[in-house]
N, CA, C and O atoms as a Maestro MAE file, in Angstrom:
{
 s_m_m2io_version
 :::
 2.0.0
}

f_m_ct {
 s_m_title
 :::
 protein
 m_atom[324] {
  # First column is atom index #
  i_m_mmod_type
  r_m_x_coord
  r_m_y_coord
  r_m_z_coord
  i_m_residue_number
  s_m_chain_name
  s_m_pdb_residue_name
  s_m_pdb_atom_name
  i_m_atomic_number
  :::
  1 25 81.850 151.206 129.070 1 A "MET " " N  " 7
  2 3 81.361 150.411 128.938 1 A "MET " " CA " 6
  3 2 80.544 149.916 127.753 1 A "MET " " C  " 6
  4 15 79.523 150.487 127.370 1 A "MET " " O  " 8
  5 25 81.030 148.870 127.221 2 A "SER " " N  " 7
  6 3 80.293 147.993 126.124 2 A "SER " " CA " 6
  7 2 79.049 146.842 126.257 2 A "SER " " C  " 6
  8 15 79.169 145.712 126.730 2 A "SER " " O  " 8
  9 25 77.916 147.415 125.746 3 A "ASP " " N  " 7
  10 3 76.804 147.009 125.951 3 A "ASP " " CA " 6
  11 2 76.532 145.426 125.755 3 A "ASP " " C  " 6
  12 15 75.664 144.713 126.259 3 A "ASP " " O  " 8
  13 25 77.389 145.178 125.010 4 A "SER " " N  " 7
  14 3 78.119 143.782 124.276 4 A "SER " " CA " 6
  15 2 78.912 143.121 124.809 4 A "SER " " C  " 6
  16 15 79.966 143.470 125.341 4 A "SER " " O  " 8
  17 25 78.160 141.432 124.636 5 A "PRO " " N  " 7
  18 3 78.754 140.085 125.555 5 A "PRO " " CA " 6
  19 2 80.649 140.083 125.651 5 A "PRO " " C  " 6
  20 15 81.143 140.731 124.729 5 A "PRO " " O  " 8
  21 25 81.397 139.626 126.356 6 A "GLU " " N  " 7
  22 3 82.292 139.380 126.547 6 A "GLU " " CA " 6
  23 2 82.565 138.263 125.558 6 A "GLU " " C  " 6
  24 15 82.118 137.212 126.018 6 A "GLU " " O  " 8
  25 25 83.231 138.066 124.166 7 A "THR " " N  " 7
  26 3 83.751 136.661 123.639 7 A "THR " " CA " 6
  27 2 84.485 136.115 125.174 7 A "THR " " C  " 6
  28 15 85.479 136.418 125.833 7 A "THR " " O  " 8
  29 25 82.869 134.726 125.323 8 A "PRO " " N  " 7
  30 3 84.108 134.293 126.845 8 A "PRO " " CA " 6
  31 2 85.853 133.320 126.340 8 A "PRO " " C  " 6
  32 15 85.888 132.696 125.279 8 A "PRO " " O  " 8
  33 25 86.957 133.367 127.175 9 A "ALA " " N  " 7
  34 3 88.094 132.692 126.568 9 A "ALA " " CA " 6
  35 2 88.049 131.970 125.904 9 A "ALA " " C  " 6
  36 15 88.573 132.124 124.801 9 A "ALA " " O  " 8
  37 25 87.534 131.059 126.172 10 A "SER " " N  " 7
  38 3 87.440 129.900 125.053 10 A "SER " " CA " 6
  39 2 87.153 130.210 123.803 10 A "SER " " C  " 6
  40 15 87.707 129.476 122.985 10 A "SER " " O  " 8
  41 25 86.457 131.072 123.355 11 A "GLY " " N  " 7
  42 3 86.703 131.499 121.588 11 A "GLY " " CA " 6
  43 2 87.344 132.616 121.300 11 A "GLY " " C  " 6
  44 15 86.991 133.331 120.363 11 A "GLY " " O  " 8
  45 25 88.194 132.847 121.948 12 A "ARG " " N  " 7
  46 3 89.605 133.223 121.503 12 A "ARG " " CA " 6
  47 2 90.700 132.264 121.151 12 A "ARG " " C  " 6
  48 15 91.808 132.776 120.997 12 A "ARG " " O  " 8
  49 25 90.605 131.049 121.006 13 A "ILE " " N  " 7
  50 3 91.615 129.954 121.204 13 A "ILE " " CA " 6
  51 2 91.340 129.425 119.880 13 A "ILE " " C  " 6
  52 15 90.270 128.869 119.635 13 A "ILE " " O  " 8
  53 25 92.250 129.571 119.025 14 A "PRO " " N  " 7
  54 3 92.746 129.320 117.411 14 A "PRO " " CA " 6
  55 2 92.377 127.860 117.306 14 A "PRO " " C  " 6
  56 15 92.885 126.966 117.983 14 A "PRO " " O  " 8
  57 25 91.626 127.740 116.569 15 A "LEU " " N  " 7
  58 3 91.154 126.411 116.096 15 A "LEU " " CA " 6
  59 2 91.959 125.866 114.830 15 A "LEU " " C  " 6
  60 15 91.980 126.574 113.823 15 A "LEU " " O  " 8
  61 25 92.684 124.527 114.834 16 A "VAL " " N  " 7
  62 3 93.755 124.408 113.602 16 A "VAL " " CA " 6
  63 2 92.403 123.213 112.776 16 A "VAL " " C  " 6
  64 15 91.998 122.436 113.641 16 A "VAL " " O  " 8
  65 25 91.959 123.054 111.887 17 A "ARG " " N  " 7
  66 3 91.386 122.089 111.192 17 A "ARG " " CA " 6
  67 2 92.621 120.466 111.218 17 A "ARG " " C  " 6
  68 15 93.742 120.725 111.654 17 A "ARG " " O  " 8
  69 25 92.463 119.507 110.937 18 A "GLY " " N  " 7
  70 3 92.723 118.691 111.070 18 A "GLY " " CA " 6
  71 2 92.494 117.376 109.365 18 A "GLY " " C  " 6
  72 15 91.378 117.193 108.880 18 A "GLY " " O  " 8
  73 25 93.268 116.961 109.018 19 A "SER " " N  " 7
  74 3 92.929 116.892 107.538 19 A "SER " " CA " 6
  75 2 91.679 115.642 107.843 19 A "SER " " C  " 6
  76 15 91.129 115.053 106.912 19 A "SER " " O  " 8
  77 25 91.436 115.436 108.969 20 A "ASP " " N  " 7
  78 3 90.380 114.455 109.290 20 A "ASP " " CA " 6
  79 2 88.999 115.674 109.658 20 A "ASP " " C  " 6
  80 15 87.844 115.252 109.717 20 A "ASP " " O  " 8
  81 25 89.255 116.905 109.841 21 A "GLY " " N  " 7
  82 3 87.957 117.439 109.763 21 A "GLY " " CA " 6
  83 2 88.416 118.331 110.936 21 A "GLY " " C  " 6
  84 15 88.662 119.537 110.916 21 A "GLY " " O  " 8
  85 25 88.478 117.409 112.022 22 A "HIS " " N  " 7
  86 3 88.352 117.567 113.197 22 A "HIS " " CA " 6
  87 2 88.908 118.942 113.960 22 A "HIS " " C  " 6
  88 15 90.084 119.161 113.671 22 A "HIS " " O  " 8
  89 25 88.586 119.474 114.457 23 A "ALA " " N  " 7
  90 3 89.207 120.560 115.407 23 A "ALA " " CA " 6
  91 2 90.517 120.814 116.491 23 A "ALA " " C  " 6
  92 15 90.383 120.296 117.599 23 A "ALA " " O  " 8
  93 25 91.328 121.312 116.319 24 A "TYR " " N  " 7
  94 3 92.251 120.716 117.284 24 A "TYR " " CA " 6
  95 2 93.248 122.275 117.760 24 A "TYR " " C  " 6
  96 15 93.580 123.318 117.196 24 A "TYR " " O  " 8
  97 25 93.419 121.681 119.036 25 A "ILE " " N  " 7
  98 3 94.260 122.896 119.482 25 A "ILE " " CA " 6
  99 2 95.959 122.994 120.245 25 A "ILE " " C  " 6
  100 15 96.495 122.541 121.256 25 A "ILE " " O  " 8
  101 25 96.376 123.890 119.043 26 A "PRO " " N  " 7
  102 3 98.110 123.969 119.644 26 A "PRO " " CA " 6
  103 2 97.899 123.490 120.829 26 A "PRO " " C  " 6
  104 15 97.013 123.720 121.653 26 A "PRO " " O  " 8
  105 25 99.263 122.444 120.839 27 A "ALA " " N  " 7
  106 3 99.675 122.287 122.500 27 A "ALA " " CA " 6
  107 2 100.453 123.323 123.337 27 A "ALA " " C  " 6
  108 15 100.554 122.981 124.515 27 A "ALA " " O  " 8
  109 25 101.057 124.562 123.014 28 A "ASP " " N  " 7
  110 3 101.416 125.310 124.109 28 A "ASP " " CA " 6
  111 2 100.053 126.412 124.548 28 A "ASP " " C  " 6
  112 15 99.955 127.250 125.444 28 A "ASP " " O  " 8
  113 25 99.047 125.936 123.404 29 A "LEU " " N  " 7
  114 3 97.888 126.980 123.467 29 A "LEU " " CA " 6
  115 2 97.200 125.841 125.383 29 A "LEU " " C  " 6
  116 15 96.892 126.474 126.394 29 A "LEU " " O  " 8
  117 25 97.170 124.939 125.352 30 A "VAL " " N  " 7
  118 3 97.013 123.774 125.719 30 A "VAL " " CA " 6
  119 2 97.506 123.651 127.195 30 A "VAL " " C  " 6
  120 15 96.991 122.940 128.058 30 A "VAL " " O  " 8
  121 25 98.678 124.529 127.349 31 A "VAL " " N  " 7
  122 3 99.361 124.545 128.377 31 A "VAL " " CA " 6
  123 2 98.803 125.821 128.810 31 A "VAL " " C  " 6
  124 15 98.146 125.790 129.850 31 A "VAL " " O  " 8
  125 25 98.948 127.027 128.162 32 A "ASP " " N  " 7
  126 3 98.374 128.465 128.425 32 A "ASP " " CA " 6
  127 2 97.014 128.071 128.924 32 A "ASP " " C  " 6
  128 15 97.069 128.627 130.021 32 A "ASP " " O  " 8
  129 25 96.170 127.665 128.901 33 A "LEU " " N  " 7
  130 3 94.713 127.424 128.896 33 A "LEU " " CA " 6
  131 2 94.897 126.781 130.839 33 A "LEU " " C  " 6
  132 15 94.772 127.371 131.912 33 A "LEU " " O  " 8
  133 25 95.188 125.544 130.524 34 A "LEU " " N  " 7
  134 3 95.546 124.856 131.714 34 A "LEU " " CA " 6
  135 2 96.053 125.907 132.709 34 A "LEU " " C  " 6
  136 15 95.518 125.858 133.816 34 A "LEU " " O  " 8
  137 25 97.325 127.190 132.448 35 A "ARG " " N  " 7
  138 3 97.989 127.515 133.709 35 A "ARG " " CA " 6
  139 2 96.801 128.596 133.876 35 A "ARG " " C  " 6
  140 15 96.663 129.040 135.016 35 A "ARG " " O  " 8
  141 25 96.011 129.024 132.974 36 A "ALA " " N  " 7
  142 3 94.585 129.846 132.963 36 A "ALA " " CA " 6
  143 2 93.884 130.012 134.154 36 A "ALA " " C  " 6
  144 15 93.791 130.933 134.965 36 A "ALA " " O  " 8
  145 25 93.294 128.614 134.039 37 A "ILE " " N  " 7
  146 3 92.463 127.612 134.539 37 A "ILE " " CA " 6
  147 2 92.643 127.961 136.564 37 A "ILE " " C  " 6
  148 15 92.034 128.428 137.527 37 A "ILE " " O  " 8
  149 25 94.453 127.057 135.998 38 A "ALA " " N  " 7
  150 3 94.916 127.439 137.508 38 A "ALA " " CA " 6
  151 2 94.811 128.793 138.376 38 A "ALA " " C  " 6
  152 15 94.155 129.002 139.396 38 A "ALA " " O  " 8
  153 25 95.743 129.723 137.585 39 A "SER " " N  " 7
  154 3 95.374 130.921 137.480 39 A "SER " " CA " 6
  155 2 94.343 131.493 138.988 39 A "SER " " C  " 6
  156 15 94.388 131.747 140.191 39 A "SER " " O  " 8
  157 25 93.259 131.413 137.486 40 A "ALA " " N  " 7
  158 3 92.213 131.648 138.018 40 A "ALA " " CA " 6
  159 2 91.272 131.264 139.069 40 A "ALA " " C  " 6
  160 15 90.332 131.923 139.513 40 A "ALA " " O  " 8
  161 25 91.810 129.685 139.513 41 A "HIS " " N  " 7
  162 3 91.545 129.191 141.045 41 A "HIS " " CA " 6
  163 2 92.005 129.140 142.151 41 A "HIS " " C  " 6
  164 15 91.676 128.724 143.262 41 A "HIS " " O  " 8
  165 25 93.228 129.872 141.451 42 A "ARG " " N  " 7
  166 3 93.568 130.810 142.439 42 A "ARG " " CA " 6
  167 2 92.952 132.034 143.332 42 A "ARG " " C  " 6
  168 15 92.664 132.525 144.423 42 A "ARG " " O  " 8
  169 25 93.010 132.096 141.764 43 A "ASN " " N  " 7
  170 3 92.181 133.797 142.402 43 A "ASN " " CA " 6
  171 2 90.960 133.878 143.072 43 A "ASN " " C  " 6
  172 15 90.672 134.970 143.562 43 A "ASN " " O  " 8
  173 25 90.172 132.933 143.196 44 A "LEU " " N  " 7
  174 3 88.902 132.817 143.327 44 A "LEU " " CA " 6
  175 2 88.834 131.429 144.385 44 A "LEU " " C  " 6
  176 15 87.813 130.766 144.567 44 A "LEU " " O  " 8
  177 25 90.162 131.170 145.024 45 A "ALA " " N  " 7
  178 3 90.712 130.598 146.392 45 A "ALA " " CA " 6
  179 2 90.597 131.692 147.605 45 A "ALA " " C  " 6
  180 15 90.252 131.280 148.713 45 A "ALA " " O  " 8
  181 25 90.904 133.195 147.394 46 A "ASP " " N  " 7
  182 3 91.105 133.886 147.967 46 A "ASP " " CA " 6
  183 2 89.484 134.589 148.027 46 A "ASP " " C  " 6
  184 15 89.230 135.074 149.129 46 A "ASP " " O  " 8
  185 25 88.552 134.685 147.158 47 A "ASP " " N  " 7
  186 3 87.408 135.105 147.244 47 A "ASP " " CA " 6
  187 2 86.475 134.632 148.334 47 A "ASP " " C  " 6
  188 15 86.089 133.463 148.342 47 A "ASP " " O  " 8
  189 25 86.085 135.532 149.287 48 A "PRO " " N  " 7
  190 3 85.509 134.654 150.161 48 A "PRO " " CA " 6
  191 2 83.543 134.315 149.755 48 A "PRO " " C  " 6
  192 15 82.712 133.559 150.259 48 A "PRO " " O  " 8
  193 25 83.498 135.281 148.671 49 A "ASP " " N  " 7
  194 3 81.610 134.746 148.728 49 A "ASP " " CA " 6
  195 2 81.682 133.790 146.993 49 A "ASP " " C  " 6
  196 15 80.621 133.649 146.386 49 A "ASP " " O  " 8
  197 25 82.816 133.306 146.472 50 A "CYS " " N  " 7
  198 3 83.051 132.233 145.333 50 A "CYS " " CA " 6
  199 2 83.260 130.968 146.285 50 A "CYS " " C  " 6
  200 15 83.890 131.032 147.341 50 A "CYS " " O  " 8
  201 25 82.684 129.861 145.811 51 A "ASP " " N  " 7
  202 3 83.174 127.976 146.037 51 A "ASP " " CA " 6
  203 2 83.576 127.274 144.634 51 A "ASP " " C  " 6
  204 15 83.744 127.995 143.650 51 A "ASP " " O  " 8
  205 25 83.696 126.181 144.558 52 A "LEU " " N  " 7
  206 3 84.091 125.316 143.838 52 A "LEU " " CA " 6
  207 2 83.360 125.128 142.829 52 A "LEU " " C  " 6
  208 15 83.657 124.914 141.654 52 A "LEU " " O  " 8
  209 25 81.557 125.296 143.788 53 A "HIS " " N  " 7
  210 3 80.714 125.230 142.369 53 A "HIS " " CA " 6
  211 2 80.600 126.115 141.677 53 A "HIS " " C  " 6
  212 15 80.519 125.856 140.476 53 A "HIS " " O  " 8
  213 25 80.519 128.092 142.280 54 A "THR " " N  " 7
  214 3 80.748 128.809 140.996 54 A "THR " " CA " 6
  215 2 82.105 128.853 140.165 54 A "THR " " C  " 6
  216 15 82.287 129.588 139.195 54 A "THR " " O  " 8
  217 25 83.309 127.684 140.852 55 A "ALA " " N  " 7
  218 3 84.097 127.819 139.441 55 A "ALA " " CA " 6
  219 2 83.876 127.270 138.301 55 A "ALA " " C  " 6
  220 15 84.004 127.702 137.155 55 A "ALA " " O  " 8
  221 25 83.489 126.157 138.760 56 A "ALA " " N  " 7
  222 3 82.811 124.760 137.735 56 A "ALA " " CA " 6
  223 2 81.892 125.133 136.914 56 A "ALA " " C  " 6
  224 15 81.604 124.583 135.851 56 A "ALA " " O  " 8
  225 25 81.200 126.477 137.581 57 A "ALA " " N  " 7
  226 3 79.835 126.821 136.276 57 A "ALA " " CA " 6
  227 2 80.874 127.636 135.734 57 A "ALA " " C  " 6
  228 15 80.274 128.268 134.864 57 A "ALA " " O  " 8
  229 25 82.181 128.045 135.711 58 A "ALA " " N  " 7
  230 3 82.603 129.119 134.934 58 A "ALA " " CA " 6
  231 2 82.871 128.285 133.707 58 A "ALA " " C  " 6
  232 15 82.445 128.526 132.578 58 A "ALA " " O  " 8
  233 25 83.851 126.985 134.177 59 A "ILE " " N  " 7
  234 3 84.511 126.230 133.066 59 A "ILE " " CA " 6
  235 2 83.593 125.327 132.429 59 A "ILE " " C  " 6
  236 15 84.045 124.918 131.360 59 A "ILE " " O  " 8
  237 25 82.465 124.880 132.719 60 A "ASP " " N  " 7
  238 3 81.245 124.252 132.168 60 A "ASP " " CA " 6
  239 2 81.405 125.230 131.216 60 A "ASP " " C  " 6
  240 15 82.202 125.008 130.304 60 A "ASP " " O  " 8
  241 25 80.344 127.062 131.277 61 A "GLN " " N  " 7
  242 3 80.662 127.479 130.343 61 A "GLN " " CA " 6
  243 2 81.477 127.413 129.049 61 A "GLN " " C  " 6
  244 15 81.229 127.219 127.859 61 A "GLN " " O  " 8
  245 25 82.940 127.746 130.065 62 A "GLU " " N  " 7
  246 3 83.746 127.831 128.739 62 A "GLU " " CA " 6
  247 2 84.042 126.539 128.120 62 A "GLU " " C  " 6
  248 15 85.231 126.540 127.799 62 A "GLU " " O  " 8
  249 25 83.691 125.863 127.933 63 A "ALA " " N  " 7
  250 3 83.777 124.166 127.827 63 A "ALA " " CA " 6
  251 2 82.376 124.368 126.799 63 A "ALA " " C  " 6
  252 15 82.296 123.784 125.718 63 A "ALA " " O  " 8
  253 25 81.277 125.308 127.335 64 A "ASP " " N  " 7
  254 3 80.043 125.278 126.324 64 A "ASP " " CA " 6
  255 2 80.674 125.748 124.884 64 A "ASP " " C  " 6
  256 15 80.585 125.440 123.695 64 A "ASP " " O  " 8
  257 25 81.200 126.459 125.520 65 A "ALA " " N  " 7
  258 3 81.412 127.948 123.413 65 A "ALA " " CA " 6
  259 2 82.517 127.188 122.909 65 A "ALA " " C  " 6
  260 15 82.631 126.998 121.698 65 A "ALA " " O  " 8
  261 25 83.328 126.745 123.727 66 A "LEU " " N  " 7
  262 3 84.183 125.929 123.212 66 A "LEU " " CA " 6
  263 2 83.994 125.473 121.709 66 A "LEU " " C  " 6
  264 15 84.351 125.676 120.548 66 A "LEU " " O  " 8
  265 25 82.962 124.509 122.762 67 A "SER " " N  " 7
  266 3 82.464 123.348 121.791 67 A "SER " " CA " 6
  267 2 81.655 123.531 120.717 67 A "SER " " C  " 6
  268 15 81.641 122.905 119.656 67 A "SER " " O  " 8
  269 25 80.580 124.983 121.292 68 A "VAL " " N  " 7
  270 3 80.199 125.880 120.155 68 A "VAL " " CA " 6
  271 2 81.017 126.370 118.732 68 A "VAL " " C  " 6
  272 15 80.598 126.349 117.574 68 A "VAL " " O  " 8
  273 25 82.444 126.854 119.300 69 A "ASN " " N  " 7
  274 3 83.440 127.091 118.030 69 A "ASN " " CA " 6
  275 2 83.949 125.896 117.210 69 A "ASN " " C  " 6
  276 15 84.166 125.853 115.999 69 A "ASN " " O  " 8
  277 25 84.127 124.688 118.377 70 A "VAL " " N  " 7
  278 3 84.664 124.019 117.197 70 A "VAL " " CA " 6
  279 2 83.288 123.077 116.187 70 A "VAL " " C  " 6
  280 15 83.462 122.484 115.122 70 A "VAL " " O  " 8
  281 25 82.323 123.184 116.765 71 A "MET " " N  " 7
  282 3 81.033 123.173 115.358 71 A "MET " " CA " 6
  283 2 80.842 124.019 114.242 71 A "MET " " C  " 6
  284 15 80.474 123.787 113.090 71 A "MET " " O  " 8
  285 25 81.289 125.416 115.047 72 A "LEU " " N  " 7
  286 3 81.122 126.412 113.544 72 A "LEU " " CA " 6
  287 2 82.456 125.877 112.951 72 A "LEU " " C  " 6
  288 15 82.328 125.178 111.945 72 A "LEU " " O  " 8
  289 25 83.327 126.027 113.270 73 A "ASN " " N  " 7
  290 3 84.760 125.790 112.540 73 A "ASN " " CA " 6
  291 2 85.227 124.403 112.156 73 A "ASN " " C  " 6
  292 15 86.382 124.028 112.359 73 A "ASN " " O  " 8
  293 25 84.163 123.547 111.517 74 A "THR " " N  " 7
  294 3 84.939 122.291 111.313 74 A "THR " " CA " 6
  295 2 83.428 121.444 110.042 74 A "THR " " C  " 6
  296 15 82.217 121.537 109.842 74 A "THR " " O  " 8
  297 25 84.647 120.687 109.541 75 A "ALA " " N  " 7
  298 3 83.806 120.259 108.373 75 A "ALA " " CA " 6
  299 2 82.533 119.122 109.095 75 A "ALA " " C  " 6
  300 15 82.971 118.537 110.086 75 A "ALA " " O  " 8
  301 25 81.657 118.906 108.875 76 A "PRO " " N  " 7
  302 3 80.652 117.550 109.384 76 A "PRO " " CA " 6
  303 2 81.349 116.463 109.564 76 A "PRO " " C  " 6
  304 15 82.441 116.176 109.074 76 A "PRO " " O  " 8
  305 25 80.576 115.759 110.403 77 A "THR " " N  " 7
  306 3 81.470 114.346 110.177 77 A "THR " " CA " 6
  307 2 80.295 113.315 109.854 77 A "THR " " C  " 6
  308 15 79.150 113.130 110.267 77 A "THR " " O  " 8
  309 25 80.770 112.992 109.327 78 A "ARG " " N  " 7
  310 3 79.896 111.688 108.289 78 A "ARG " " CA " 6
  311 2 79.913 110.647 108.863 78 A "ARG " " C  " 6
  312 15 80.983 110.207 109.285 78 A "ARG " " O  " 8
  313 25 78.515 109.844 109.068 79 A "GLU " " N  " 7
  314 3 78.326 108.764 110.115 79 A "GLU " " CA " 6
  315 2 78.076 107.963 109.179 79 A "GLU " " C  " 6
  316 15 77.205 108.346 108.398 79 A "GLU " " O  " 8
  317 25 78.558 106.939 108.974 80 A "THR " " N  " 7
  318 3 78.256 105.131 108.276 80 A "THR " " CA " 6
  319 2 77.149 104.002 108.576 80 A "THR " " C  " 6
  320 15 77.226 103.061 109.365 80 A "THR " " O  " 8
  321 25 75.898 104.439 107.556 81 A "PRO " " N  " 7
  322 3 74.605 103.927 108.213 81 A "PRO " " CA " 6
  323 2 75.213 102.045 108.910 81 A "PRO " " C  " 6
  324 15 74.417 101.321 109.508 81 A "PRO " " O  " 8
  :::
 }
 m_bond[323] {
  # First column is bond index #
  i_m_from
  i_m_to
  i_m_order
  :::
  1 1 2 1
  2 2 3 1
  3 3 4 2
  4 3 5 1
  5 5 6 1
  6 6 7 1
  7 7 8 2
  8 7 9 1
  9 9 10 1
  10 10 11 1
  11 11 12 2
  12 11 13 1
  13 13 14 1
  14 14 15 1
  15 15 16 2
  16 15 17 1
  17 17 18 1
  18 18 19 1
  19 19 20 2
  20 19 21 1
  21 21 22 1
  22 22 23 1
  23 23 24 2
  24 23 25 1
  25 25 26 1
  26 26 27 1
  27 27 28 2
  28 27 29 1
  29 29 30 1
  30 30 31 1
  31 31 32 2
  32 31 33 1
  33 33 34 1
  34 34 35 1
  35 35 36 2
  36 35 37 1
  37 37 38 1
  38 38 39 1
  39 39 40 2
  40 39 41 1
  41 41 42 1
  42 42 43 1
  43 43 44 2
  44 43 45 1
  45 45 46 1
  46 46 47 1
  47 47 48 2
  48 47 49 1
  49 49 50 1
  50 50 51 1
  51 51 52 2
  52 51 53 1
  53 53 54 1
  54 54 55 1
  55 55 56 2
  56 55 57 1
  57 57 58 1
  58 58 59 1
  59 59 60 2
  60 59 61 1
  61 61 62 1
  62 62 63 1
  63 63 64 2
  64 63 65 1
  65 65 66 1
  66 66 67 1
  67 67 68 2
  68 67 69 1
  69 69 70 1
  70 70 71 1
  71 71 72 2
  72 71 73 1
  73 73 74 1
  74 74 75 1
  75 75 76 2
  76 75 77 1
  77 77 78 1
  78 78 79 1
  79 79 80 2
  80 79 81 1
  81 81 82 1
  82 82 83 1
  83 83 84 2
  84 83 85 1
  85 85 86 1
  86 86 87 1
  87 87 88 2
  88 87 89 1
  89 89 90 1
  90 90 91 1
  91 91 92 2
  92 91 93 1
  93 93 94 1
  94 94 95 1
  95 95 96 2
  96 95 97 1
  97 97 98 1
  98 98 99 1
  99 99 100 2
  100 99 101 1
  101 101 102 1
  102 102 103 1
  103 103 104 2
  104 103 105 1
  105 105 106 1
  106 106 107 1
  107 107 108 2
  108 107 109 1
  109 109 110 1
  110 110 111 1
  111 111 112 2
  112 111 113 1
  113 113 114 1
  114 114 115 1
  115 115 116 2
  116 115 117 1
  117 117 118 1
  118 118 119 1
  119 119 120 2
  120 119 121 1
  121 121 122 1
  122 122 123 1
  123 123 124 2
  124 123 125 1
  125 125 126 1
  126 126 127 1
  127 127 128 2
  128 127 129 1
  129 129 130 1
  130 130 131 1
  131 131 132 2
  132 131 133 1
  133 133 134 1
  134 134 135 1
  135 135 136 2
  136 135 137 1
  137 137 138 1
  138 138 139 1
  139 139 140 2
  140 139 141 1
  141 141 142 1
  142 142 143 1
  143 143 144 2
  144 143 145 1
  145 145 146 1
  146 146 147 1
  147 147 148 2
  148 147 149 1
  149 149 150 1
  150 150 151 1
  151 151 152 2
  152 151 153 1
  153 153 154 1
  154 154 155 1
  155 155 156 2
  156 155 157 1
  157 157 158 1
  158 158 159 1
  159 159 160 2
  160 159 161 1
  161 161 162 1
  162 162 163 1
  163 163 164 2
  164 163 165 1
  165 165 166 1
  166 166 167 1
  167 167 168 2
  168 167 169 1
  169 169 170 1
  170 170 171 1
  171 171 172 2
  172 171 173 1
  173 173 174 1
  174 174 175 1
  175 175 176 2
  176 175 177 1
  177 177 178 1
  178 178 179 1
  179 179 180 2
  180 179 181 1
  181 181 182 1
  182 182 183 1
  183 183 184 2
  184 183 185 1
  185 185 186 1
  186 186 187 1
  187 187 188 2
  188 187 189 1
  189 189 190 1
  190 190 191 1
  191 191 192 2
  192 191 193 1
  193 193 194 1
  194 194 195 1
  195 195 196 2
  196 195 197 1
  197 197 198 1
  198 198 199 1
  199 199 200 2
  200 199 201 1
  201 201 202 1
  202 202 203 1
  203 203 204 2
  204 203 205 1
  205 205 206 1
  206 206 207 1
  207 207 208 2
  208 207 209 1
  209 209 210 1
  210 210 211 1
  211 211 212 2
  212 211 213 1
  213 213 214 1
  214 214 215 1
  215 215 216 2
  216 215 217 1
  217 217 218 1
  218 218 219 1
  219 219 220 2
  220 219 221 1
  221 221 222 1
  222 222 223 1
  223 223 224 2
  224 223 225 1
  225 225 226 1
  226 226 227 1
  227 227 228 2
  228 227 229 1
  229 229 230 1
  230 230 231 1
  231 231 232 2
  232 231 233 1
  233 233 234 1
  234 234 235 1
  235 235 236 2
  236 235 237 1
  237 237 238 1
  238 238 239 1
  239 239 240 2
  240 239 241 1
  241 241 242 1
  242 242 243 1
  243 243 244 2
  244 243 245 1
  245 245 246 1
  246 246 247 1
  247 247 248 2
  248 247 249 1
  249 249 250 1
  250 250 251 1
  251 251 252 2
  252 251 253 1
  253 253 254 1
  254 254 255 1
  255 255 256 2
  256 255 257 1
  257 257 258 1
  258 258 259 1
  259 259 260 2
  260 259 261 1
  261 261 262 1
  262 262 263 1
  263 263 264 2
  264 263 265 1
  265 265 266 1
  266 266 267 1
  267 267 268 2
  268 267 269 1
  269 269 270 1
  270 270 271 1
  271 271 272 2
  272 271 273 1
  273 273 274 1
  274 274 275 1
  275 275 276 2
  276 275 277 1
  277 277 278 1
  278 278 279 1
  279 279 280 2
  280 279 281 1
  281 281 282 1
  282 282 283 1
  283 283 284 2
  284 283 285 1
  285 285 286 1
  286 286 287 1
  287 287 288 2
  288 287 289 1
  289 289 290 1
  290 290 291 1
  291 291 292 2
  292 291 293 1
  293 293 294 1
  294 294 295 1
  295 295 296 2
  296 295 297 1
  297 297 298 1
  298 298 299 1
  299 299 300 2
  300 299 301 1
  301 301 302 1
  302 302 303 1
  303 303 304 2
  304 303 305 1
  305 305 306 1
  306 306 307 1
  307 307 308 2
  308 307 309 1
  309 309 310 1
  310 310 311 1
  311 311 312 2
  312 311 313 1
  313 313 314 1
  314 314 315 1
  315 315 316 2
  316 315 317 1
  317 317 318 1
  318 318 319 1
  319 319 320 2
  320 319 321 1
  321 321 322 1
  322 322 323 1
  323 323 324 2
  :::
 }
}
């Protein structure tokens, strides 16, 4: 077993940079992501030591990781004065 932390699932989602500099996720991967969330919830539903707060915390961690990935892989936006 490795001592390094596992890459969050959201860190493995390929991002496509649009001509506007924003990051986009291809629609088929969004569908896969939603199905993975549903599957994880079904698995957690059978775990007596897990509740919806735990599931929500895991989703928040993935969202945070995806936000960081987006920031690292997109052009900075300019704010107009």
